[in-house]
C-alpha positions in Angstrom: 10.9 -21.8 -6.2 7.8 -19.7 -6.1 4.7 -20.5 -4.1 1.8 -21.6 -6.3 -1.6 -19.9 -6.1 -3.6 -21.5 -3.4 -6.7 -21.9 -5.6 -5.6 -23.3 -8.9 -9.2 -24.2 -9.8 -10.7 -21.2 -11.6 -13.2 -19.2 -9.6 -15.8 -17.4 -11.6 -16.0 -13.7 -10.9 -19.2 -12.2 -9.5 -20.9 -9.3 -11.3 -19.9 -6.1 -9.8 -22.5 -3.9 -8.1 -23.1 -0.4 -9.4 -21.1 1.2 -6.6 -17.9 -0.6 -7.6 -18.0 0.3 -11.3 -15.6 2.8 -12.8 -15.1 4.3 -16.3 -12.4 3.2 -18.6 -9.4 5.6 -18.7 -9.5 7.8 -21.7 -8.1 11.3 -20.7 -5.1 13.0 -22.1 -3.6 13.2 -18.6 -3.8 9.4 -18.4 -2.0 9.1 -21.7 0.7 11.5 -20.7 1.3 9.7 -17.4 1.5 6.4 -19.2 4.0 7.8 -21.7 6.2 9.2 -19.0 6.3 5.9 -17.0 7.3 4.0 -20.2 10.0 6.5 -21.2 11.6 6.1 -17.7 11.2 2.3 -17.7 9.2 2.4 -14.5 6.6 -0.1 -13.4 3.5 1.1 -11.5 1.3 -0.8 -9.1 -1.6 1.1 -10.7 -1.1 -1.1 -13.8 0.4 -4.3 -12.4 -2.3 -4.7 -9.7 -5.1 -3.6 -12.1 -6.2 -0.8 -9.8 -9.8 0.4 -10.5 -8.8 4.0 -9.8 -6.1 4.3 -12.5 -8.2 6.4 -14.8 -8.9 9.0 -12.1 -5.5 9.1 -10.6 -3.5 9.1 -13.8 -5.7 11.9 -15.3 -4.4 14.0 -12.4 -0.9 12.8 -13.0 -0.7 10.8 -9.8 1.0 7.5 -10.2 2.4 4.9 -7.7 5.8 3.7 -8.7 6.6 0.1 -8.2 10.3 -0.4 -7.8 12.5 -3.5 -7.9 10.9 -4.6 -11.2 7.5 -6.0 -12.1 8.0 -9.6 -11.1 7.3 -10.8 -7.5 8.9 -13.8 -5.8 5.6 -14.7 -4.1 2.1 -15.6 -5.4 -0.5 -14.3 -3.1 -4.0 -15.4 -4.0 -5.4 -11.9 -4.2 -2.6 -10.2 -6.2 -2.4 -9.6 -10.0 1.3 -8.8 -10.1 3.1 -11.6 -12.0 5.2 -14.1 -10.2 8.6 -15.6 -11.2 12.3 -15.0 -11.1 12.9 -11.2 -11.2 15.5 -9.5 -13.3 18.5 -7.8 -11.7 17.9 -4.6 -9.8 17.9 -1.5 -12.1 20.6 0.8 -10.8 18.9 3.8 -12.6 15.5 3.2 -11.0 16.0 5.5 -8.0 16.9 8.5 -10.2 14.2 7.6 -12.7 11.6 7.6 -9.9 12.8 11.0 -8.8 12.7 12.3 -12.4 9.1 11.0 -12.7 8.1 12.9 -9.5 9.7 16.1 -10.9 8.0 15.7 -14.3 4.6 15.1 -12.8 5.0 17.9 -10.3 4.2 15.6 -7.4 3.7 17.2 -3.9 3.4 13.6 -2.5 4.7 10.4 -4.0 3.9 6.8 -3.1 6.6 4.2 -3.8 6.0 0.5 -3.4 7.7 -2.7 -4.6 7.3 -6.3 -5.4 8.5 -8.9 -2.9 12.2 -9.7 -3.5 12.9 -12.7 -1.4 15.9 -13.4 -3.7 17.8 -10.3 -2.4 19.9 -10.4 0.8 18.1 -7.3 2.2 14.7 -7.9 0.4 15.3 -4.8 -1.6 15.5 -2.4 1.4 18.6 -0.7 0.0 16.7 0.2 -3.2 14.0 1.9 -1.1 16.7 3.9 0.6 18.3 5.0 -2.7 14.9 6.1 -4.0 14.2 8.2 -0.9 17.7 9.8 -1.2 17.2 10.5 -5.0 13.8 12.1 -4.3 15.3 14.3 -1.5 18.0 15.5 -3.9 15.7 16.0 -6.9 12.4 17.1 -5.5 13.1 18.2 -1.9 9.6 19.5 -1.2 7.9 16.3 -2.2 6.7 14.3 0.7 7.5 10.6 0.5 5.3 7.6 1.3 6.6 4.1 1.0 4.6 0.9 0.9 7.0 -2.0 1.6 6.8 -5.8 1.6 7.3 -7.6 4.9 11.1 -8.3 4.3 10.5 -11.9 5.5 13.5 -13.2 7.6 15.4 -10.0 7.2 12.9 -7.5 8.6 14.8 -5.8 11.4 17.9 -4.8 9.4 15.8 -3.8 6.4 13.4 -1.7 8.4 16.2 0.0 10.4 17.8 1.1 7.1 14.6 2.5 5.6 13.6 4.3 8.8 17.0 5.9 9.0 16.3 7.4 5.5 13.2 9.0 7.1 10.2 8.7 4.7 7.2 10.8 5.8 4.9 7.8 5.8 5.8 4.1 6.2 3.0 1.8 4.9 2.8 -1.9 5.0 -0.5 -3.7 4.4 -1.8 -6.4 6.7 -4.3 -7.2 3.8 -6.7 -9.5 5.7 -7.5 -11.2 9.0 -5.2 -13.7 10.5 -7.5 -16.7 9.8 -7.3 -16.1 6.1 -3.5 -15.8 5.8 -2.8 -19.5 4.9 -5.0 -19.2 1.8 -4.8 -15.5 0.9 -1.3 -14.5 1.9 0.5 -17.8 2.3 4.1 -16.5 2.1 3.6 -14.0 4.9 2.9 -14.1 8.6 0.3 -11.8 10.2 2.2 -11.0 13.4 5.5 -10.5 11.6 3.8 -7.8 9.5 2.3 -6.3 12.6 5.7 -6.3 14.3 7.3 -4.6 11.3 5.0 -1.6 11.7 5.4 -1.6 15.5 9.2 -1.5 14.9 8.9 1.6 12.6 7.0 3.5 15.3 9.4 2.5 18.0 12.5 3.5 16.0 11.0 6.9 14.9 7.7 8.0 16.4 7.6 11.0 14.0 7.1 8.8 10.9 3.4 8.2 10.2 2.6 4.5 10.0 -0.2 3.2 7.7 -1.7 -0.1 6.9 -4.6 -1.5 4.9 -7.0 -4.4 4.7 -9.3 -5.8 2.0 -12.8 -6.9 2.8 -15.0 -9.3 0.9 -12.7 -12.3 1.2 -14.9 -14.1 3.8 -13.7 -12.3 6.9 -16.1 -11.9 9.8 -17.0 -8.4 11.2 -15.5 -9.1 14.6 -12.3 -10.4 13.0 -11.9 -7.0 11.3 -12.5 -5.2 14.6 -9.7 -7.3 16.1 -7.3 -6.4 13.3 -8.1 -2.7 14.1 -7.3 -3.3 17.8 -4.0 -5.0 16.8 -3.1 -2.1 14.6 -3.8 0.4 17.3 -1.7 -1.7 19.8 1.2 -1.4 17.2 0.7 2.4 17.1 -0.5 2.5 13.5 -1.8 6.0 12.6 -3.8 5.5 9.4 -6.1 2.7 8.3 -7.3 2.1 4.8 -10.1 -0.3 3.9 -11.3 -1.3 0.4 -13.2 -4.0 -1.4 -11.3 -7.0 -2.7 -11.8 -7.4 -6.5 -10.9 -10.7 -8.1 -8.3 -9.9 -10.8 -8.7 -13.2 -12.8 -10.6 -16.4 -12.5 -7.4 -18.0 -11.1 -7.4 -15.8 -8.0 -9.3 -16.0 -4.8 -13.0 -15.4 -5.4 -15.0 -12.5 -4.0 -17.0 -13.8 -1.1 -19.0 -10.6 -0.7 -19.4 -7.1 -2.1 -19.4 -5.0 1.0 -21.9 -2.2 0.8 -20.9 1.5 1.2 -23.0 1.6 4.4 -21.0 -1.2 5.8 -17.8 0.6 5.0 -19.1 3.7 6.8 -19.8 1.5 9.9 -16.3 0.1 9.8 -14.9 3.6 9.5 -16.9 4.9 12.5 -15.7 2.0 14.6 -12.1 2.6 13.5 -12.2 6.2 14.4 -13.6 5.3 17.8 -10.6 3.1 18.3 -8.3 6.0 18.0 -6.8 6.0 14.5 -5.5 9.4 13.4 -7.1 8.9 10.0 -9.4 6.3 8.4 -10.2 5.9 4.7 -12.8 3.2 4.1 -14.9 2.8 0.9 -15.4 0.2 -1.8 -12.8 1.8 -4.1 -10.2 2.8 -1.4 -6.7 1.6 -2.1 -3.5 2.3 -0.2 -2.3 5.1 -2.5 -5.7 6.5 -3.4 -5.8 10.2 -2.6 -2.6 9.6 -0.6 -1.4 13.2 -0.9 -4.7 14.7 0.4 -4.8 12.1 3.2 -1.2 12.9 4.2 -2.2 16.6 4.7 -5.2 15.5 6.7 -3.0 13.2 8.8 -0.4 16.0 9.4 -3.2 18.4 10.5 -4.7 15.8 12.8 -1.4 15.2 14.5 -0.9 19.0 15.0 -4.3 19.3 16.5 -3.6 16.3 18.7 -0.4 17.8 19.9 -2.1 21.2 20.5 -4.7 19.5 22.7 -2.1 17.7 24.6 -0.1 20.9 25.2 -3.3 22.7 26.4 -4.0 19.9 28.8 -0.6 20.3 30.5 -0.8 24.0 31.0 
């Protein structure tokens, strides 16, 4: 049985301010990327979650593959991915993902998934198979995964994925703890935090990353506390973006946070010690992920160099 949306009463969408508006996708690069995804029978979070950056990213042939199908076993109040009973796991999906990375010439790929509470391991083994297929097919492509929380099976699932050694392990906290019962009812804030802490404990060389949405009614000091919690868990990279209401049935936008407010959040986050921070109205987990990975790798190398100089 799936969890119903918390706010079944329709919530009218606010008019978007100018800084959140994007052009409709029309480029040939966009069309080519779409044709490739369809030919390989791959779902993308770009489409399923109605990402505002799809035109820009797909025109550059950057797509975020969503494995384990297009149907989620949960119904978070912010998410546009459809909910229901998923189909059987596609055994060809790992190789198709690797084929897509090769065809697009990706230097960096982001792979995410729906929640699959119906599977014994939550779908962790499919993430492992995708990583292995990518290593075989496009060995120079760096791999970033964005996983669900693997509710009630998190330790075994995380251990298996960490052993496959993705370059970046991402899991989004999404919002502040107070809003979890209405925005992310099937998840638990501290379980998600512990997942990321476990990744860093098992393999400190893997970059950890997490994101939050703002504009859902959170308070500024609550966001600051989430930053502190992330740093306590050793999270390297924080992304922050504006929540956009996908349909009238989803949680309403409480506020459109200004670009200046995002800059202030980013400044505070950097002061708290994150290796990298991306914060803007249109920031999403996989937006400019390849460029950000290179920045994060360079920041770590600089950090290690400073630490080495301090001990000599």
